[in-house]
DRENLO-970936 format. One record per atom (N, C-alpha, C): residue number from 0; x, y, z; atom name. Coordinates in Angstrom, 2 decimals, padded with zeros to 5 digits. Layout:
BEGIN
ATOM,NUM,X,Y,Z,CA
...
END
This chain:
BEGIN
ATOM,0,000.82,-001.20,000.00,N
ATOM,0,000.00,000.00,000.00,CA
ATOM,0,000.86,001.26,000.00,C
ATOM,1,001.98,001.23,000.71,N
ATOM,1,002.79,002.45,000.80,CA
ATOM,1,003.74,002.60,-000.37,C
ATOM,2,003.73,001.64,-001.30,N
ATOM,2,004.62,001.73,-002.45,CA
ATOM,2,004.15,002.73,-003.49,C
ATOM,3,002.86,002.97,-003.56,N
ATOM,3,002.34,003.95,-004.49,CA
ATOM,3,001.89,003.38,-005.83,C
ATOM,4,001.90,002.06,-005.98,N
ATOM,4,001.45,001.50,-007.25,CA
ATOM,4,-000.06,001.37,-007.32,C
ATOM,5,-000.68,000.97,-006.23,N
ATOM,5,-002.14,000.82,-006.24,CA
ATOM,5,-002.84,002.17,-006.17,C
ATOM,6,-002.36,003.02,-005.31,N
ATOM,6,-002.91,004.36,-005.16,CA
ATOM,6,-001.76,005.36,-005.25,C
ATOM,7,-001.89,006.39,-006.07,N
ATOM,7,-000.82,007.39,-006.13,CA
ATOM,7,-000.61,008.06,-004.77,C
ATOM,8,000.62,008.38,-004.48,N
ATOM,8,000.93,008.97,-003.18,CA
ATOM,8,000.31,010.35,-003.00,C
ATOM,9,-000.06,011.00,-004.09,N
ATOM,9,-000.65,012.33,-003.98,CA
ATOM,9,-002.03,012.32,-003.33,C
ATOM,10,-002.73,011.17,-003.33,N
ATOM,10,-004.07,011.15,-002.74,CA
ATOM,10,-004.05,010.75,-001.27,C
ATOM,11,-002.88,010.36,-000.76,N
ATOM,11,-002.78,010.01,000.66,CA
ATOM,11,-002.85,011.28,001.50,C
ATOM,12,-003.30,011.16,002.74,N
ATOM,12,-003.21,012.31,003.65,CA
ATOM,12,-001.74,012.70,003.84,C
ATOM,13,-001.50,013.94,004.19,N
ATOM,13,-000.12,014.46,004.29,CA
ATOM,13,000.76,013.63,005.22,C
ATOM,14,000.25,013.25,006.38,N
ATOM,14,001.06,012.49,007.35,CA
ATOM,14,001.42,011.11,006.80,C
ATOM,15,000.50,010.48,006.08,N
ATOM,15,000.77,009.16,005.51,CA
ATOM,15,001.67,009.27,004.28,C
ATOM,16,001.55,010.35,003.54,N
ATOM,16,002.41,010.57,002.38,CA
ATOM,16,003.86,010.73,002.82,C
ATOM,17,004.11,011.43,003.92,N
ATOM,17,005.48,011.58,004.43,CA
ATOM,17,006.08,010.24,004.82,C
ATOM,18,005.27,009.42,005.47,N
ATOM,18,005.74,008.08,005.86,CA
ATOM,18,006.03,007.25,004.62,C
ATOM,19,005.14,007.29,003.65,N
ATOM,19,005.31,006.50,002.43,CA
ATOM,19,006.54,006.96,001.65,C
ATOM,20,006.78,008.25,001.57,N
ATOM,20,007.94,008.75,000.84,CA
ATOM,20,009.24,008.43,001.56,C
ATOM,21,009.19,008.27,002.88,N
ATOM,21,010.40,007.93,003.63,CA
ATOM,21,010.72,006.44,003.54,C
ATOM,22,009.76,005.64,003.14,N
ATOM,22,009.99,004.19,003.06,CA
ATOM,22,010.74,003.86,001.77,C
ATOM,23,011.42,002.73,001.74,N
ATOM,23,012.14,002.36,000.52,CA
ATOM,23,011.20,001.94,-000.61,C
ATOM,24,009.96,001.63,-000.29,N
ATOM,24,009.02,001.15,-001.29,CA
ATOM,24,008.65,002.21,-002.31,C
ATOM,25,008.59,003.45,-001.89,N
ATOM,25,008.26,004.51,-002.85,CA
ATOM,25,009.38,004.69,-003.86,C
ATOM,26,010.63,004.50,-003.44,N
ATOM,26,011.75,004.61,-004.37,CA
ATOM,26,011.80,003.43,-005.32,C
ATOM,27,011.41,002.27,-004.84,N
ATOM,27,011.49,001.08,-005.67,CA
ATOM,27,010.32,000.95,-006.63,C
ATOM,28,009.14,001.41,-006.23,N
ATOM,28,007.95,001.20,-007.06,CA
ATOM,28,007.38,002.49,-007.62,C
ATOM,29,007.13,003.46,-006.77,N
ATOM,29,006.42,004.66,-007.20,CA
ATOM,29,007.26,005.52,-008.13,C
ATOM,30,008.53,005.70,-007.80,N
ATOM,30,009.39,006.54,-008.63,CA
ATOM,30,009.52,006.03,-010.05,C
ATOM,31,009.93,004.77,-010.25,N
ATOM,31,010.02,004.25,-011.61,CA
ATOM,31,008.67,004.21,-012.33,C
ATOM,32,007.60,003.89,-011.61,N
ATOM,32,006.29,003.86,-012.26,CA
ATOM,32,005.87,005.26,-012.69,C
ATOM,33,006.18,006.26,-011.92,N
ATOM,33,005.83,007.63,-012.28,CA
ATOM,33,006.64,008.09,-013.49,C
ATOM,34,007.89,007.65,-013.58,N
ATOM,34,008.73,008.03,-014.71,CA
ATOM,34,008.33,007.32,-016.00,C
ATOM,35,007.52,006.28,-015.90,N
ATOM,35,007.06,005.59,-017.10,CA
ATOM,35,006.16,006.48,-017.95,C
ATOM,36,005.57,007.49,-017.34,N
ATOM,36,004.68,008.40,-018.06,CA
ATOM,36,005.41,009.61,-018.63,C
ATOM,37,006.67,009.71,-018.35,N
ATOM,37,007.48,010.82,-018.86,CA
ATOM,37,008.72,010.97,-018.00,C
ATOM,38,009.87,011.00,-018.65,N
ATOM,38,011.12,011.08,-017.92,CA
ATOM,38,011.34,012.48,-017.39,C
ATOM,39,011.48,012.55,-016.09,N
ATOM,39,011.79,013.81,-015.42,CA
ATOM,39,013.14,013.61,-014.75,C
ATOM,40,014.16,014.33,-015.22,N
ATOM,40,015.52,014.12,-014.71,CA
ATOM,40,015.64,014.45,-013.24,C
ATOM,41,014.90,015.42,-012.77,N
ATOM,41,014.95,015.78,-011.34,CA
ATOM,41,014.37,014.64,-010.49,C
ATOM,42,013.27,014.07,-010.94,N
ATOM,42,012.67,012.94,-010.24,CA
ATOM,42,013.60,011.72,-010.30,C
ATOM,43,014.22,011.50,-011.45,N
ATOM,43,015.14,010.36,-011.59,CA
ATOM,43,016.32,010.51,-010.64,C
ATOM,44,016.86,011.70,-010.51,N
ATOM,44,017.98,011.92,-009.59,CA
ATOM,44,017.54,011.73,-008.14,C
ATOM,45,016.34,012.20,-007.81,N
ATOM,45,015.85,012.05,-006.44,CA
ATOM,45,015.61,010.58,-006.12,C
ATOM,46,015.05,009.83,-007.05,N
ATOM,46,014.81,008.40,-006.83,CA
ATOM,46,016.13,007.66,-006.68,C
ATOM,47,017.11,007.99,-007.53,N
ATOM,47,018.42,007.35,-007.44,CA
ATOM,47,019.10,007.67,-006.12,C
ATOM,48,018.98,008.90,-005.65,N
ATOM,48,019.57,009.28,-004.37,CA
ATOM,48,018.91,008.55,-003.21,C
ATOM,49,017.59,008.44,-003.26,N
ATOM,49,016.89,007.71,-002.20,CA
ATOM,49,017.25,006.23,-002.21,C
ATOM,50,017.37,005.64,-003.40,N
ATOM,50,017.75,004.23,-003.50,CA
ATOM,50,019.17,004.02,-002.96,C
ATOM,51,020.08,004.93,-003.30,N
ATOM,51,021.45,004.82,-002.81,CA
ATOM,51,021.50,004.98,-001.29,C
ATOM,52,020.69,005.88,-000.76,N
ATOM,52,020.64,006.07,000.69,CA
ATOM,52,020.14,004.82,001.38,C
ATOM,53,019.08,004.21,000.87,N
ATOM,53,018.57,002.98,001.46,CA
ATOM,53,019.57,001.84,001.32,C
ATOM,54,020.29,001.80,000.22,N
ATOM,54,021.30,000.77,000.03,CA
ATOM,54,022.40,000.89,001.08,C
ATOM,55,022.86,002.10,001.33,N
ATOM,55,023.89,002.32,002.35,CA
ATOM,55,023.35,001.97,003.74,C
ATOM,56,022.14,002.38,004.05,N
ATOM,56,021.56,002.07,005.37,CA
ATOM,56,021.40,000.57,005.58,C
ATOM,57,020.90,-000.12,004.59,N
ATOM,57,020.70,-001.57,004.71,CA
ATOM,57,022.05,-002.29,004.79,C
ATOM,58,023.03,-001.83,004.03,N
ATOM,58,024.36,-002.44,004.07,CA
ATOM,58,025.00,-002.24,005.45,C
ATOM,59,024.90,-001.06,006.01,N
ATOM,59,025.45,-000.80,007.34,CA
ATOM,59,024.74,-001.64,008.39,C
ATOM,60,023.44,-001.75,008.30,N
ATOM,60,022.68,-002.56,009.25,CA
ATOM,60,023.06,-004.03,009.14,C
ATOM,61,023.26,-004.51,007.92,N
ATOM,61,023.64,-005.90,007.70,CA
ATOM,61,025.02,-006.18,008.28,C
ATOM,62,025.96,-005.28,008.07,N
ATOM,62,027.31,-005.46,008.64,CA
ATOM,62,027.24,-005.44,010.15,C
ATOM,63,026.45,-004.55,010.72,N
ATOM,63,026.32,-004.48,012.17,CA
ATOM,63,025.75,-005.78,012.73,C
ATOM,64,024.70,-006.30,012.11,N
ATOM,64,024.09,-007.56,012.56,CA
ATOM,64,025.09,-008.70,012.42,C
ATOM,65,025.83,-008.75,011.33,N
ATOM,65,026.80,-009.82,011.10,CA
ATOM,65,027.90,-009.79,012.17,C
ATOM,66,028.42,-008.61,012.46,N
ATOM,66,029.47,-008.51,013.49,CA
ATOM,66,028.94,-008.86,014.87,C
ATOM,67,027.74,-008.46,015.14,N
ATOM,67,027.13,-008.80,016.43,CA
ATOM,67,026.91,-010.31,016.55,C
ATOM,68,026.51,-010.93,015.46,N
ATOM,68,026.31,-012.37,015.45,CA
ATOM,68,027.64,-013.11,015.62,C
ATOM,69,028.70,-012.59,015.01,N
ATOM,69,030.01,-013.23,015.17,CA
ATOM,69,030.49,-013.18,016.61,C
ATOM,70,030.21,-012.10,017.31,N
ATOM,70,030.59,-012.01,018.73,CA
ATOM,70,029.81,-012.99,019.59,C
ATOM,71,028.58,-013.24,019.21,N
ATOM,71,027.73,-014.15,019.99,CA
ATOM,71,027.95,-015.61,019.61,C
ATOM,72,028.60,-015.85,018.49,N
ATOM,72,028.81,-017.21,018.01,CA
ATOM,72,029.82,-017.94,018.89,C
ATOM,73,029.48,-019.12,019.27,N
ATOM,73,030.39,-019.95,020.05,CA
ATOM,73,030.64,-021.23,019.27,C
ATOM,74,031.87,-021.38,018.81,N
ATOM,74,032.23,-022.56,018.03,CA
ATOM,74,032.90,-023.56,018.96,C
ATOM,75,032.37,-024.77,018.94,N
ATOM,75,032.90,-025.80,019.82,CA
ATOM,75,033.56,-026.91,018.99,C
ATOM,76,034.86,-027.01,019.12,N
ATOM,76,035.58,-028.12,018.49,CA
ATOM,76,035.54,-028.08,016.98,C
ATOM,77,036.03,-029.14,016.39,N
ATOM,77,035.90,-029.21,015.09,CA
ATOM,77,036.46,-029.47,013.90,C
END
């Protein structure tokens, strides 16, 4: 629902639109779908920047979880 494919984000209430735009789903679905109707370079740059930001955040979170799991790992024998 928050991706913007079923309902355009413009019809959401303002508070829900802010949440939807902050989620990675709007960058993955709504941005490319909106550009299908006409290429807007400003929108393309904004979508690419949001995707890159989410990529960095997810990568950092994954590394943090991996390092935390390695500290908790107890290897016995072997």
